[in-house]
DRENPA-3360 file (N, C-alpha, C; in nm, 2 decimals, always signed):
BEGIN
1 = MAFSLTNL = +2.66/+0.32/+2.94/+2.71/+0.17/+2.94/+2.82/+0.15/+3.06 ~ +2.83/+0.11/+3.16/+2.93/+0.06/+3.22/+3.01/-0.06/+3.16 ~ +3.19/+0.00/+3.16/+3.25/-0.12/+3.12/+3.30/-0.21/+3.20 ~ +3.24/-0.34/+3.17/+3.31/-0.43/+3.26/+3.44/-0.50/+3.18 ~ +3.51/-0.58/+3.30/+3.62/-0.62/+3.30/+3.63/-0.72/+3.17 ~ +3.51/-0.78/+3.13/+3.49/-0.87/+3.03/+3.52/-0.78/+2.89 ~ +3.43/-0.70/+2.85/+3.44/-0.62/+2.78/+3.55/-0.52/+2.74 ~ +3.66/-0.49/+2.87/+3.79/-0.44/+2.84/+3.87/-0.52/+2.77;
9 = LSLFVILS = +3.85/-0.65/+2.84/+3.93/-0.77/+2.79/+3.91/-0.83/+2.65 ~ +3.79/-0.82/+2.62/+3.75/-0.80/+2.47/+3.80/-0.71/+2.37 ~ +3.79/-0.60/+2.44/+3.88/-0.51/+2.34/+4.03/-0.54/+2.32 ~ +4.07/-0.54/+2.44/+4.22/-0.59/+2.41/+4.26/-0.70/+2.34 ~ +4.16/-0.82/+2.33/+4.18/-0.94/+2.25/+4.15/-0.87/+2.07 ~ +4.09/-0.78/+2.06/+4.06/-0.74/+1.91/+4.17/-0.66/+1.87 ~ +4.23/-0.60/+1.94/+4.30/-0.49/+1.92/+4.46/-0.57/+1.92 ~ +4.50/-0.66/+1.99/+4.60/-0.75/+2.02/+4.60/-0.87/+1.87;
17 = VVLGANAA = +4.48/-0.91/+1.86/+4.48/-1.00/+1.72/+4.49/-0.92/+1.58 ~ +4.41/-0.81/+1.57/+4.40/-0.73/+1.46/+4.55/-0.68/+1.43 ~ +4.58/-0.57/+1.54/+4.66/-0.50/+1.53/+4.85/-0.58/+1.51 ~ +4.83/-0.66/+1.59/+4.96/-0.75/+1.58/+4.97/-0.82/+1.44 ~ +4.86/-0.85/+1.38/+4.87/-0.91/+1.24/+4.89/-0.78/+1.13 ~ +4.88/-0.65/+1.19/+4.89/-0.54/+1.12/+4.98/-0.47/+1.12 ~ +5.12/-0.50/+1.14/+5.26/-0.51/+1.18/+5.30/-0.38/+1.08 ~ +5.26/-0.37/+0.95/+5.29/-0.29/+0.85/+5.25/-0.14/+0.89;
25 = SQCAVESE = +5.14/-0.13/+0.94/+5.07/-0.04/+1.00/+5.15/+0.03/+1.13 ~ +5.26/-0.02/+1.22/+5.33/+0.00/+1.30/+5.20/+0.06/+1.45 ~ +5.11/-0.01/+1.48/+5.06/+0.02/+1.55/+5.08/-0.05/+1.64 ~ +5.07/+0.03/+1.81/+5.13/+0.00/+1.92/+4.95/-0.07/+1.98 ~ +4.99/-0.20/+1.99/+4.86/-0.28/+2.02/+4.83/-0.24/+2.19 ~ +4.94/-0.25/+2.30/+4.90/-0.26/+2.41/+4.83/-0.12/+2.45 ~ +4.90/+0.00/+2.41/+4.87/+0.11/+2.41/+4.73/+0.17/+2.36 ~ +4.72/+0.11/+2.23/+4.57/+0.14/+2.17/+4.48/+0.10/+2.25;
33 = ATNLAPCM = +4.47/-0.07/+2.30/+4.39/-0.17/+2.35/+4.34/-0.04/+2.48 ~ +4.38/+0.01/+2.54/+4.36/+0.09/+2.65/+4.29/+0.18/+2.59 ~ +4.38/+0.29/+2.49/+4.29/+0.39/+2.51/+4.18/+0.39/+2.39 ~ +4.15/+0.25/+2.32/+4.00/+0.26/+2.26/+3.89/+0.21/+2.34 ~ +3.91/+0.18/+2.47/+3.82/+0.12/+2.55/+3.71/+0.21/+2.56 ~ +3.72/+0.37/+2.55/+3.63/+0.43/+2.56/+3.51/+0.44/+2.47 ~ +3.53/+0.33/+2.35/+3.49/+0.36/+2.20/+3.39/+0.27/+2.21 ~ +3.38/+0.17/+2.27/+3.31/+0.04/+2.29/+3.15/+0.07/+2.30;
41 = EAAQNANA = +3.09/+0.14/+2.34/+2.93/+0.18/+2.35/+2.90/+0.28/+2.19 ~ +3.01/+0.37/+2.14/+2.99/+0.43/+2.05/+3.03/+0.34/+1.94 ~ +3.08/+0.24/+1.94/+3.08/+0.13/+1.80/+2.96/+0.06/+1.81 ~ +2.91/+0.03/+1.90/+2.78/-0.07/+1.90/+2.66/+0.02/+1.87 ~ +2.63/+0.13/+1.93/+2.50/+0.23/+1.90/+2.53/+0.34/+1.85 ~ +2.49/+0.34/+1.72/+2.48/+0.50/+1.66/+2.43/+0.63/+1.69 ~ +2.30/+0.58/+1.85/+2.30/+0.70/+1.88/+2.37/+0.71/+2.04 ~ +2.47/+0.64/+2.08/+2.54/+0.65/+2.19/+2.66/+0.80/+2.17;
49 = PVSAGCCN = +2.66/+0.86/+2.30/+2.73/+0.96/+2.28/+2.88/+0.94/+2.24 ~ +2.98/+1.02/+2.17/+3.09/+0.95/+2.17/+3.20/+1.04/+2.25 ~ +3.25/+0.99/+2.33/+3.30/+1.06/+2.47/+3.44/+1.13/+2.37 ~ +3.50/+1.24/+2.44/+3.59/+1.31/+2.40/+3.73/+1.19/+2.45 ~ +3.74/+1.09/+2.52/+3.81/+1.01/+2.51/+3.85/+0.91/+2.37 ~ +3.73/+0.89/+2.37/+3.71/+0.79/+2.26/+3.75/+0.85/+2.13 ~ +3.70/+1.00/+2.12/+3.78/+1.08/+1.98/+3.87/+1.11/+1.99 ~ +3.96/+1.12/+2.08/+4.11/+1.16/+2.12/+4.18/+1.03/+2.06;
57 = AVHKFSTD = +4.14/+0.95/+2.10/+4.21/+0.79/+2.07/+4.16/+0.75/+1.90 ~ +4.07/+0.77/+1.87/+4.03/+0.72/+1.71/+4.12/+0.87/+1.65 ~ +4.14/+0.96/+1.71/+4.21/+1.08/+1.62/+4.34/+1.03/+1.56 ~ +4.41/+0.96/+1.65/+4.52/+0.91/+1.61/+4.55/+0.82/+1.51 ~ +4.45/+0.77/+1.48/+4.41/+0.67/+1.34/+4.41/+0.78/+1.23 ~ +4.40/+0.87/+1.23/+4.36/+1.00/+1.11/+4.51/+0.96/+1.04 ~ +4.59/+0.92/+1.05/+4.68/+0.90/+0.97/+4.73/+0.77/+0.91 ~ +4.66/+0.68/+0.97/+4.66/+0.55/+0.99/+4.52/+0.45/+1.00;
65 = PACLCSVM = +4.44/+0.48/+0.85/+4.34/+0.44/+0.86/+4.29/+0.29/+0.83 ~ +4.39/+0.25/+0.76/+4.40/+0.12/+0.73/+4.40/+0.02/+0.88 ~ +4.49/+0.07/+0.97/+4.48/+0.02/+1.10/+4.35/+0.01/+1.17 ~ +4.30/+0.13/+1.19/+4.14/+0.11/+1.23/+4.05/+0.04/+1.19 ~ +4.06/+0.07/+1.04/+3.99/-0.04/+0.96/+4.02/-0.20/+0.99 ~ +4.12/-0.21/+0.98/+4.14/-0.40/+1.06/+4.08/-0.44/+1.20 ~ +4.10/-0.31/+1.27/+4.01/-0.32/+1.43/+3.89/-0.35/+1.39 ~ +3.80/-0.27/+1.32/+3.68/-0.26/+1.33/+3.64/-0.36/+1.25;
73 = LSKTAKAA = +3.70/-0.43/+1.17/+3.62/-0.55/+1.05/+3.68/-0.68/+1.13 ~ +3.78/-0.68/+1.24/+3.83/-0.83/+1.27/+3.65/-0.93/+1.32 ~ +3.70/-1.06/+1.31/+3.61/-1.12/+1.36/+3.60/-1.10/+1.52 ~ +3.72/-1.07/+1.60/+3.69/-1.08/+1.73/+3.60/-0.93/+1.80 ~ +3.62/-0.83/+1.70/+3.53/-0.72/+1.72/+3.41/-0.72/+1.69 ~ +3.35/-0.82/+1.57/+3.21/-0.86/+1.55/+3.17/-0.93/+1.71 ~ +3.25/-1.04/+1.73/+3.22/-1.13/+1.87/+3.20/-1.02/+1.98 ~ +3.23/-0.91/+1.97/+3.25/-0.80/+2.10/+3.12/-0.72/+2.08;
81 = GIDPAVAI = +3.04/-0.76/+1.95/+2.93/-0.69/+1.94/+2.97/-0.55/+1.89 ~ +3.07/-0.49/+1.78/+3.10/-0.42/+1.74/+3.05/-0.41/+1.62 ~ +2.96/-0.30/+1.57/+2.90/-0.28/+1.45/+2.97/-0.17/+1.35 ~ +3.02/-0.25/+1.23/+3.13/-0.16/+1.15/+3.09/-0.07/+1.08 ~ +2.94/-0.08/+1.09/+2.85/+0.03/+1.00/+2.82/+0.14/+1.08 ~ +2.84/+0.15/+1.22/+2.82/+0.23/+1.30/+2.97/+0.29/+1.33 ~ +3.04/+0.20/+1.38/+3.22/+0.20/+1.40/+3.29/+0.33/+1.33 ~ +3.25/+0.31/+1.20/+3.34/+0.39/+1.12/+3.25/+0.51/+1.09;
89 = SIPQRCQF = +3.13/+0.53/+1.16/+3.11/+0.68/+1.16/+3.16/+0.77/+1.31 ~ +3.24/+0.70/+1.37/+3.29/+0.78/+1.48/+3.39/+0.90/+1.45 ~ +3.47/+0.88/+1.34/+3.54/+1.03/+1.32/+3.44/+1.13/+1.30 ~ +3.35/+1.11/+1.23/+3.25/+1.18/+1.17/+3.16/+1.27/+1.28 ~ +3.13/+1.15/+1.34/+3.06/+1.20/+1.49/+3.12/+1.26/+1.58 ~ +3.29/+1.27/+1.57/+3.38/+1.34/+1.63/+3.39/+1.48/+1.55 ~ +3.32/+1.48/+1.46/+3.36/+1.62/+1.40/+3.53/+1.62/+1.35 ~ +3.54/+1.52/+1.29/+3.70/+1.56/+1.24/+3.71/+1.60/+1.10;
97 = SDRPVGYK = +3.79/+1.73/+1.06/+3.79/+1.75/+0.94/+3.89/+1.69/+0.86 ~ +3.95/+1.65/+0.94/+4.11/+1.57/+0.89/+4.07/+1.41/+0.82 ~ +3.94/+1.37/+0.87/+3.91/+1.25/+0.87/+3.94/+1.19/+0.74 ~ +3.96/+1.03/+0.72/+3.98/+0.99/+0.56/+3.85/+0.96/+0.48 ~ +3.78/+1.11/+0.46/+3.64/+1.10/+0.38/+3.68/+1.01/+0.27 ~ +3.57/+0.89/+0.24/+3.59/+0.85/+0.11/+3.65/+0.69/+0.13 ~ +3.74/+0.70/+0.24/+3.83/+0.56/+0.27/+3.74/+0.45/+0.27 ~ +3.77/+0.34/+0.16/+3.68/+0.23/+0.20/+3.76/+0.13/+0.26;
105 = CGAYTVP = +3.67/+0.09/+0.35/+3.71/+0.00/+0.49/+3.62/-0.13/+0.43 ~ +3.63/-0.23/+0.36/+3.54/-0.37/+0.34/+3.44/-0.30/+0.27 ~ +3.33/-0.33/+0.29/+3.20/-0.29/+0.25/+3.20/-0.12/+0.27 ~ +3.25/-0.09/+0.38/+3.25/+0.05/+0.42/+3.29/+0.15/+0.40 ~ +3.23/+0.27/+0.39/+3.32/+0.39/+0.32/+3.30/+0.51/+0.45 ~ +3.41/+0.56/+0.49/+3.39/+0.66/+0.60/+3.35/+0.79/+0.52 ~ +3.24/+0.82/+0.60/+3.16/+0.97/+0.56/+3.24/+1.05/+0.60;
% end
């Protein structure tokens, strides 16, 4: 799936709104918006391959799962087509041994 400018802008809005509101997590909104763009398809489709770029970007959240959770559960993410049940599986699909297994993110749990 090719990333359109609209998708990239949607992702930036998602991260700006959510991460900006989550200041306690010290998320760097501008850089994370760019870094998470490769995850759009993987966060919408459980059968989509997860790129190395996506895995690298998501791994940065391994010490701050609350920040990633906030991004994933935002209304803007939902409007962009992000499926939280699929997005929460990205750390597992990237085969991270240090993922926060069991971390509760709303109605979802990190596998």
